[in-house]
N, C-alpha and C positions, 0 to 999 in steps of 0.2 A: 599544446592541445590542438592547435591548428593543423600540425603535421598529422596527428592521429585522425582528425576529422577528415582531412583530405584523403588519407589512405583508406579510411573506411568508406568514404563516398565512392572511391574507385572500385573497391571490392564489391560493394553493393551494386554498382553498375554492372559488374561481371554477372551477378545473379540475374538481373533484369534482361541482359543481352544474351543470355544463354551460354556464356563462356565458362570453361572449366575452372574449378577451384581445387587446389591441392589441399591436403590435410593441414599443411602449415598455413595456407591462406585462410582456411576456415577458423583455425585456432586464433590467428591474428585478428580476424574480424570479431570473434567473440570477445577477445580481450579489449579491443579498441572500443567496442560498443559498451562493454561492461564497466570499464574503469571509470569513465565520467559519472555513470549512474551510481556505482558503488561508492565513490568518493562523496557524491552528493548525499547518498543515503546515510553514510557514516557521519558526515558532517552534520546532517539533520538530527541524527540521534544524539551526537555529542552536544549540540546546541540545546536540544530538548532536555538532555541530561542536566545541563547547566540551569535551564529553565526550572526543572523540577527541584534542583538544589536550592534555587532562590526561594521557591515556595516552601520547600522542606525546612528551611531555616526559620520560617515563621512558626514552626511547631507541627505536631502531629495532626492537629485538627485541620490546618490549612492543606496539608498533603492529602488527608482523607477526603476533604471536600472536593478537591480537584479529581482525585482518584475515583470518587463515587460516580461521577458523570462522564468519566473518560471513555468508557465503552459506548456511551450514547453519542459522543462526538465521533467515535470510530464508525458508528452506523451512518452518520451523515457523510463521512468521508467515503465509505464503501459505496453508498448509493451514487455519489457523484462520479466515482471511478467506474462503476458499472455503466452509467449513462455515457460516459466518455468512450469507453471501450467498445460499446455497441457500434459507434461510428468510426473510431480510429482504426479498428481492424479492417473495415472495408477500405479505408484509405490506404493501408499497407498493401492490400491485395491489388488495388488499382495502380499504385506506384510500382509494385512488382511487375505489373503488366505494361508498364510505361504509358499508362493512360492518366496523365496528370490533370487533365481537364475534369474528368469524372471525380478524381480525388478531391478537387476543390469544390465541386458541387456537393459532395458528401459533407465537407467541412461546413458549407453554408447551412445545410439542413441541421447539422449538429448544433450550431450556434443558436438557431431558433428554438429547437426542441429543448435543449438543456437549459437555456435561459428561463423558459417557462416552468420547467420542472424544478429548478432551484428556487424560484419564487414561492412555489407551493410548499416545498420542503421547509424553507425558512419560516413561513407563516405557521406551519404546524409545530415546528420546534419552539418558536416563541410562545405559542399558546400553552404548550405543556411544560414549559420551563419551571413554573412554580411548583406543581405537584410532583414533578419527576423524581427529586431526591427521596421523597417519601415512598414512591412506588418502588424504588430500588432498595428500600430497607434502611435508609439513612436516619440517623438520630437528629433530634431537634438542634443539637449544638453545631452541626455542620450543614444542615439543610439549606439555610439562607445563603451561605457562601456558595454552595454547590449550584443552587438555582441561578444566582447572578452570573456565575462563570459560564454555565451552559447557555443562558439567554444571550449574553454578549457574543459568545462564539457563534451562535446560530445566526446572528444578524450579519455576519460576514459570509453567509452561505452562497449568495450569487457570485461573489468574487472567488470563493473557494472552488465553485463549479467551473468558472471561467478559467482559472489557473489549471485545474485538472484537465479540462478538455484541450486547452492550448498545448500543455505539456505532452499529453498523450499523442496529439497530432504530430508534433515535432519529432517525438521519439519514433513513431511508426514510419516517418519519412527518413529515418536514419540519423537525425540530428539529436544526439544525446547531450551535446555540449551546452546548449542554451538552457534546457530544463535543469541541468545539473547546476549551472551557475545561478539560476534563479532560485533553486532550492537552497543553495548555500546562503544567498543573499537574504532569503526569507528568514532563515534561522538566525543569522547575525542580527537582523533588525529586531527579531523577536526578543533576543537577549538584551539588546540595547534598550528597547522600549520597556521591557520588564524591569530592568535595573532602575530606570528613571521613575517609572510609575509605582513600583513596589517600595523602593528604598528612599527615593527623593520626595515623592508625593505621598508615601505611606498609604497606598490604596489596597495593599494586601492582595487577596485572591482576585478582587475586581481589577486591580492593576495588571495582574498576569493575563486575564482574559482580554483586556483592552489592548495590551501589547501584542498578543497573538493575532487578534483581529486586524490591527493596523498593518502588521507585516503581511497578512494575507491579501488585504486590499491593495497595497502598493505593488507587491510582486505579481499578483494576479493580473493587474492592469498592464504591467510591463511585458509579461510573457504573452498576453493576448495580443498586444501591439506587434510584437515580433512575429508571431505566427500569422496574423491576419495581413500585415503589411510588408514584412521583410523577408519571409521565407521564400527560397528559390522555387520550391515546388508548390507551396500552399497559399502564397499571397493572393488575396481576393481582389485587389485593386487593379485588375487587368481589363483592358478595353476589349470589347467584343465577346464577353462571356456573360450573357444575361442569365439571371436566376429563373429556374422553372422547377416546380415541385415534382419530385419523383417518388411515388409511393413505395417502390421497391427498396429504396434506401432506408426508409423508416421501418418497413417490414423486416429487412435484414438486421437493422439495429435492435429491433425488439427480439428477434430470434437469438441474437448473440447476447444482448444486454439483459433480457428478462431473467434467464437462469442465473446470471451473475447478480442481478439485483435481488432476486429471491434468496440466493445464497447469502448475500450480504445482510439482508434483513434477518434471516434465520440464524446466521452465524453470529451477528451482533446481538441478536436476541439471546443466543446461547451465552455470549459473553456477559450480557446483562444478568442472566440467571446465575452465572458464575459469580458475578459481583454480589448478587443477593445471597448466595451461599456463604461468601466471605464476610459480608456485612455483620451478621450476628456474632462473628468471632471477635469483634472489638476494633477500636480505633487503631491499635498497633498493627493488627493483622491487615486492615484495609490499607494503611500506609505502606507496610512492607510489601504487600501484593502490588500496589501501584508502582512503587519505586523499583521493585524486582522486575516488573514487566518492562519498565524503561531501560533498566540495565541489560536485560536479555535482548532487547532490540538491537543492541550493538552487534550481536551475533547474527541475527537473521536479516539485517539490512543488506549485507553483501549478497545474500540469496535473492532478495528482491531485485537488486541491481542486475544480476545475471539473468533473472527472470524477465526483466524488461528487454534486455538484449535478445533473449530467446523469442519473445513475442514479435519483435521487429524482424528477426531473421526468418522465422517460420512464416510470418505473414507475407513478406516479400517473396520468399521462395515458392509459396503456394500460388501467389499472384502470377509468378513467372512460369508456373507449371513445371517446377524443377523437383520432381519426386525424389530423385537420388539425394540431393543435398538437403532436402527437408528432413529426411530420416537421420542423416548424418549430424545436422545441426542439433536435432532433438537430443541425441545421445551425448554429444559433446558438451552441450550446456548443462545437462543433468549431472554428468560426472564432475564438471567444474564447480557447480554449486555445492555438491556434497563434500568435495574436498575442502573448499574454502570454509564452509560452515563447520566442518569437523575440527579444523584448526581453531576457529573462533570459539568453539565449544570448550576446547582445552584451555584457552586463555580465560574464558569466563569461569571455569572451574577453579583455576589457580588464583585468580584475583577477585573472586566474588565478594569478599569482605571489603576490599579496598574500593570496589565499585559502589557498594552500598554506603560506605563511609563518606564518599564524595557528596552524597545527596542528603544525608541526614546526620545530625549530631546525636540522635537518640540511640543508645547502644542496643536496646531491646529490639528496635526495628532493624538495625544493622545485622544482628545475629540471625534473626528469623529470615530476613531476605537472603542472607548468605547460604543458609541451608536449602532454601528453595532454588536458588540459582545452580547450586551444585547438582541437584537432582535433574534439573532441566538440561544441563550440559550434555548429558548422554543421549538426548533425543535430537540434537541439532542436525546430524547428517540426514536423518530421515525427514526432519522438518524441511530441510533444503530440498529434498526430493519432491515433497508436496508442493512447495512454492514454485519450483521450476517446471514441473509437469503441468500444473495449472496454467502457467504462463505460456507454455508450448501449445496447449489445447486452445487457449484464447486466441493465439496467433492463427490457429487453424479454423477458428470459428466454432469449435466444438466445446460448448460450455455446459450443456445439460448434464451429461453423465459425470464429469468431474464435480459438478455442484452437488449431485445426489450423493456421491461417495463422501464428500467432505461433510455434508449435513448429517448423514447417517452416523458417521464416525463421531462427530461433535456431540450430537444429541443423545445417541444411544450408548456411547462409550464414556466420553469425558464427563458429561454432567452427572450421569448415573454413578460413576466411580467417585467423582468429586464430592457428591453429597454423602455417599456412604463412608468415604475415608475421612471427610471433615469432622464427622461426629466423634471419631476417636483420636485422629491425629491433627486436627485443626488445619491450618494453612499448609502445612507440610503434606497432608493428604490431598489437598486440592492440587498442588503442583505435581505430586506423584501421578495423579490421574491425568494431568495435562501431558506429562512426558510419555505415558503409555499410549494415549490417544494419538499424539503427533507421530509416534513411531508406526502405529498401525495405519494411519492415513497415508503416510509416505509410502509404505509398502504397497497398499492397494492401488494408489495412483501410478506408482512405478510399474506395477503389473499391467495396468491398462496401457501405459506407454509402449511397453515391449510387445504387447499383443497387436498393436498397430490399428486398433479399431478407430482411433481418432483421425486416421488418414483414409478411411474408406470412401468418403465423399470425393476426395481428390483422386483416388485411384480409379473410381468409376467414371469420373469426368474425363480422365486422361485416356481411358479405353474407348 
């Protein structure tokens, strides 16, 4: 891993210093930045897979309780990610321009702003934790467990934000290794804590929530220490760098982060509406939907890994004013993501039953989940396109138009189709709508990428 990190540092230095890169250099850099992130993403999903299996073996009600509020926890995660990206993209641009002092100033601003934001978010989440399961259409038999799970998870919010911000900063500096190792450690700790609390102390769903929260607190603290005190480019304990408030950093963070935050809220809101569509279909459908989403994430996590590499490469290339390699990196990361996820889609199609069987002993849930996964497998290449293109645009600071495309696709296509098809086909109809919408979204975002509108600001500034 150190060899890969050293080589990627050298090639990133070529970008910042204006040196030429061959196609082989670019591909090597994409691979070297993607592999640690992909491995971390896959490991994270595998561990979460095991986590869900632990809860799943408590019965369908336990799986349904966790699944009911899962989209709400995604909303919290999306908001923390949007807040982090608003600042980390600026860091990538400053690093690409070899202005490390300004990158550290942005980091200081980010720590202050996101800490305050996370405290507000956590307070709101705790307040709504009791009525939330009922708002989502949950039944009385799972509402209590769902409420406890969400409240305990919400209490880890400030550490979740700290971990997200520190990881985003390290990745945008080109350090994929540390965030990947921390991600793996978090998942391992989650499984260990869950095993102890669920099976040894018999705390059930509450034990799963406590285990997840403890792993977030520990790993968030470790990653923040590394970013703040140990990073070569970002460490803040330097003599002679006084802090002073720069309004432009906050303004730029809002410009980048607000569309992402709005997208996160509305996309997560759409996921919650989707959960409300699934909830009346019964406990088996809720459990199959939750476990199916977990299984599918094994496919799309490599896409997010390549997307993270794309954000770093595009961000630093734009900071270095390298128009030529910016366009090249965009296309190469897009093709890489689509190829990898097409292969993963084939694997998911062939082993869908086995994947569901690992998480639940209930045959009815296994079969329903298997059919859903096989439908979704066909959408994976274009799902990859949507993931990578959004990551490219984030690296360029172009977040508004991709957010509008994603939101329109989600609300106007997926939810409308999901509701209509669920009436006749149940959960199968919901997943069919998902596959259609992901394919359409990937096509529209790819079209935007090749039209080049996301590069207009860079092109005008270079002229």
